[in-house]
C-alpha positions in Angstrom: -16.0 -19.0 2.5 -12.9 -21.0 1.7 -14.8 -22.9 -1.0 -15.9 -19.7 -2.7 -12.4 -18.5 -2.7 -11.1 -21.8 -4.2 -13.9 -21.8 -6.8 -13.2 -18.2 -7.8 -9.4 -19.0 -7.9 -10.0 -22.0 -10.2 -12.3 -20.0 -12.4 -9.8 -17.2 -12.8 -7.0 -19.7 -13.3 -9.0 -21.5 -16.0 -9.9 -18.3 -17.7 -6.3 -17.1 -17.8 -5.1 -20.5 -19.1 -7.7 -20.6 -21.9 -6.8 -17.0 -22.9 -3.1 -17.9 -23.0 -3.7 -21.1 -24.9 -5.4 -19.1 -27.7 -2.1 -17.2 -28.3 0.1 -19.1 -30.8 3.2 -20.6 -29.3 5.5 -18.4 -31.5 3.8 -15.2 -30.4 3.6 -15.8 -26.6 6.9 -14.3 -25.8 6.1 -11.2 -27.9 2.7 -10.8 -26.2 4.2 -11.2 -22.7 7.0 -8.7 -23.5 4.4 -6.3 -25.0 2.3 -6.5 -21.8 5.4 -5.9 -19.7 6.3 -2.9 -21.7 2.7 -1.6 -21.5 2.6 -2.1 -17.7 6.0 -0.3 -17.3 5.0 2.6 -19.5 1.6 3.1 -17.7 3.3 2.8 -14.3 6.0 5.4 -15.4 3.4 7.8 -16.7 1.3 7.6 -13.5 4.4 8.1 -11.3 5.6 11.0 -13.4 2.1 12.5 -13.4 1.7 12.2 -9.6 5.0 14.0 -8.9 4.1 16.8 -11.3 0.8 17.3 -9.5 0.7 20.7 -7.8 -0.8 19.3 -4.6 2.1 16.8 -4.3 4.5 19.7 -4.8 2.9 21.5 -1.9 3.3 18.4 0.3 6.9 18.0 -0.7 7.8 21.7 0.1 9.6 21.8 3.4 8.6 24.4 5.9 11.3 25.0 8.5 10.3 25.4 12.1 10.3 29.0 13.2 11.6 29.8 16.6 9.2 31.2 19.2 9.8 34.7 20.5 10.4 33.6 24.1 12.9 35.1 26.5 16.1 33.1 26.4 16.4 30.6 29.3 13.4 32.1 31.1 12.5 28.8 32.8 16.1 28.3 33.9 16.3 31.8 35.4 13.0 31.3 37.3 14.2 28.0 38.7 17.5 29.6 39.8 15.6 32.4 41.5 13.3 29.9 43.3 16.3 27.8 44.5 18.2 30.9 45.6 15.2 32.2 47.6 14.8 28.8 49.3 18.5 28.8 50.4 18.3 32.3 51.9 
């Protein structure tokens, strides 16, 4: 398994090296800068598009917890009643 990974890594490395060697020396910086700008623009577009998606907007909407309609301190009153009954 490790040999397959090493072989694939070498093949990929050689392919990238050969592709970069084909680019003239004077144009390499321009090509790398262009690829960086392309990557940044695609990333920015995808990020912007994902936040403008309606499903994401629904997820980001905060719903506050609604209180339950329970009698105030009902458990405390019941416990007090039980303790008072035991004392008497």
